[in-house]
C-alpha positions in Angstrom: 9.1 85.7 127.5 9.2 89.5 126.6 10.9 90.3 129.9 13.8 87.9 129.1 14.0 89.3 125.6 14.3 92.8 127.0 16.9 91.8 129.6 19.0 90.0 126.9 18.7 93.1 124.6 20.0 95.3 127.4 23.0 93.0 128.1 23.9 93.0 124.4 23.9 96.8 124.3 26.2 96.9 127.4 28.5 94.4 125.8 28.6 96.4 122.6 29.4 99.6 124.5 32.2 97.9 126.4 33.7 96.6 123.1 33.4 100.0 121.5 35.1 101.6 124.5 37.9 99.0 124.4 38.3 99.5 120.6 38.6 103.3 121.0 41.1 102.9 123.9 43.2 100.5 121.8 43.1 102.8 118.8 44.4 105.7 120.9 47.2 103.5 122.4 48.2 102.4 118.9 48.3 106.0 117.6 50.4 107.0 120.6 52.8 104.1 120.1 53.1 105.0 116.4 53.9 108.6 117.2 56.6 107.4 119.7 58.1 105.0 117.2 58.2 107.7 114.5 60.1 110.0 116.9 62.5 107.1 117.8 63.0 106.4 114.0 63.8 110.0 113.3 66.2 110.1 116.2 67.9 106.9 114.9 68.3 108.3 111.4 69.8 111.5 112.8 72.2 109.4 114.9 73.2 107.4 111.8 73.8 110.5 109.8 75.9 112.1 112.6 78.0 108.9 112.9 78.5 108.9 109.1 79.6 112.5 109.0 81.9 111.9 112.0 83.6 109.0 110.2 84.1 111.0 107.1 85.7 113.8 109.1 88.0 111.4 110.9 89.0 109.9 107.5 89.9 113.3 106.2 91.9 114.1 109.4 93.8 110.8 109.0 94.5 111.6 105.3 95.7 115.1 106.2 98.0 113.7 109.0 99.5 111.1 106.6 100.2 113.9 104.1 101.8 116.0 106.8 103.9 113.1 108.0 105.1 112.3 104.5 106.0 116.0 104.0 108.1 115.9 107.2 109.8 112.8 106.0 110.6 114.3 102.7 112.0 117.4 104.4 114.2 115.3 106.6 115.6 113.4 103.6 116.3 116.7 101.8 118.0 118.1 104.9 120.1 114.9 105.2 121.2 115.2 101.6 122.1 118.9 102.2 124.1 117.9 105.3 126.0 115.2 103.4 126.8 117.6 100.6 127.9 120.4 103.0 130.1 118.0 105.0 132.1 117.0 101.9 130.4 113.8 100.7 132.1 114.1 97.3 135.9 113.8 97.3 137.9 116.7 96.0 135.0 119.1 95.6 137.0 122.0 96.8 139.2 121.9 93.7 136.3 121.4 91.3 134.9 124.1 89.1 131.4 125.4 90.0 129.6 123.5 87.2 131.0 120.1 88.2 130.1 120.7 91.8 126.6 121.8 90.8 126.2 118.6 88.6 127.2 116.4 91.6 124.7 118.1 93.8 122.0 117.7 91.2 122.8 114.0 91.0 122.5 113.7 94.8 119.0 115.3 94.7 117.9 113.1 91.8 119.0 110.0 93.8 117.0 111.2 96.8 114.0 111.8 94.6 114.2 108.3 93.1 114.7 106.7 96.6 111.6 108.5 97.8 109.5 107.3 94.8 110.7 103.8 95.2 109.7 103.9 98.9 106.3 105.2 97.9 105.8 102.3 95.4 106.6 99.8 98.1 104.2 101.5 100.6 101.4 101.6 98.1 102.0 98.0 97.1 101.8 97.0 100.8 98.6 99.0 101.4 96.9 97.6 98.4 97.7 94.1 99.5 96.2 94.9 102.9 93.1 96.3 101.3 92.8 93.2 99.1 93.1 90.9 102.1 90.6 93.0 104.1 87.9 92.9 101.4 88.5 89.2 100.6 87.2 88.2 104.1 83.4 87.9 104.8 81.7 91.0 106.0 79.1 90.7 108.8 75.5 90.4 107.6 74.1 93.1 109.9 71.8 95.8 108.4 72.9 95.0 104.8 71.0 97.9 103.3 72.9 100.4 105.4 76.2 98.5 105.3 76.5 98.2 101.6 77.2 101.9 100.9 79.9 102.3 103.5 81.6 99.0 102.3 81.8 100.4 98.8 83.1 103.7 100.2 86.0 101.9 101.8 87.4 101.0 98.4 87.2 104.1 96.4 88.4 106.5 99.0 91.3 104.2 99.6 92.4 104.6 96.0 91.7 108.2 96.3 93.8 108.5 99.4 96.7 106.7 97.7 96.5 109.0 94.8 96.4 112.1 97.0 99.3 110.8 99.1 101.3 110.1 96.0 100.5 113.5 94.4 101.5 115.2 97.6 104.9 113.4 97.4 105.4 114.4 93.8 104.5 118.1 94.6 107.1 118.1 97.4 109.7 116.5 95.2 109.1 118.8 92.3 109.0 121.9 94.6 112.4 120.9 96.0 113.8 120.2 92.6 112.5 123.5 91.2 114.1 125.4 94.1 117.4 123.6 93.5 117.2 124.2 89.8 116.7 127.9 90.2 119.7 128.1 92.4 121.8 126.2 89.8 120.5 128.0 86.7 123.4 130.4 86.4 125.8 127.5 86.8 124.3 125.4 83.9 124.7 127.3 80.7 126.3 124.6 78.7 124.6 121.3 77.8 127.0 118.5 76.8 126.0 115.6 74.5 125.0 112.3 76.2 127.6 109.6 76.8 127.4 105.9 77.8 130.4 105.9 80.0 130.2 106.0 83.8 131.4 108.4 86.5 133.6 107.2 89.3 135.0 108.9 92.3 138.5 108.5 90.8 137.5 110.5 87.7 136.0 113.2 89.8 139.1 113.3 91.9 141.2 113.6 88.7 139.2 116.6 87.6 139.5 118.1 91.1 143.3 117.7 91.0 143.5 119.1 87.4 140.9 121.9 87.3 142.8 123.5 84.4 142.5 120.5 82.1 139.6 121.3 79.7 139.4 117.8 78.2 139.0 116.1 81.6 136.5 118.6 82.8 134.4 118.3 79.7 134.4 114.5 79.8 133.4 114.5 83.5 130.6 116.9 82.9 129.3 114.7 80.1 129.3 111.7 82.3 127.7 113.6 85.2 124.9 114.8 82.8 124.4 111.2 81.6 124.0 109.9 85.2 121.6 112.8 86.0 119.5 112.1 83.0 119.3 108.5 83.9 118.0 109.2 87.4 115.5 111.6 85.9 114.3 108.8 83.6 114.1 106.4 86.5 111.9 108.9 88.4 109.6 109.4 85.3 109.2 105.6 85.0 108.3 105.4 88.7 105.8 108.2 88.4 104.1 106.5 85.4 104.0 103.2 87.2 102.4 104.8 90.3 99.7 106.5 88.2 98.8 103.1 86.6 97.8 101.8 90.1 94.6 103.9 90.0 93.9 103.0 86.4 93.9 99.3 87.4 91.1 100.0 89.9 93.4 99.6 92.8 94.3 96.0 91.9 97.9 94.7 91.5 99.2 91.2 91.1 100.8 89.6 94.1 104.0 89.0 92.2 104.4 92.7 91.3 108.0 93.7 90.9 109.0 97.0 89.5 112.1 96.7 87.3 114.3 99.5 86.0 116.8 99.4 83.2 120.4 99.1 84.3 122.4 102.4 84.4 124.6 103.0 81.4 127.7 103.2 83.5 127.3 99.7 84.9 
């Protein structure tokens, strides 16, 4: 009986030793796997950060290229206006006095500015509609904790990019207008009162044919000034409307239509 007890006790000790050895081996393997997983996790985080920074850099490059493209377009419009004026767009300009010719050139520049701002309103309206349609769709439910922040960043930088694009357009327009105003400063020393009558090519031609008629010249200058001021007011209204886009958190009704008052000469 004692011999069997001793044999059983020896087997128990061997079994315990094997279990302890297995336990230690598993603990070591678990620790090794944990270290490997920690390394992989750190590598994954670094990869995510690198991708995020790369995306931001690409967005900045796209924004810069859009601004450069718009600047080139604005320059082309200005050059086309200059070519039209230099090729005799206005009838009878050779016989006009310098102030009347300067007013006509100023009106042409104002019309170009208003046309560019109208185009910018239409482009922003189209982009906002695209953003609204994009965000109205369902986003994929993959890694929500990481996806939520980039999703929000898609909205706010969009409005920021719109504002930067618009501000760039305004800077280019104002710079061109400032240069043109400096060239015409010595030709604009007299400011006539506003009038509600319109300017026609026939009236301009009459002034060109009769440059020595003070009454006709004065009347035409008043009408030119009225038309110029109207285009400036149109541009101011467009600028104010564009700035309201950002105040409305990038939202705009689908039936948005921008209306301007009729010109006083219509």
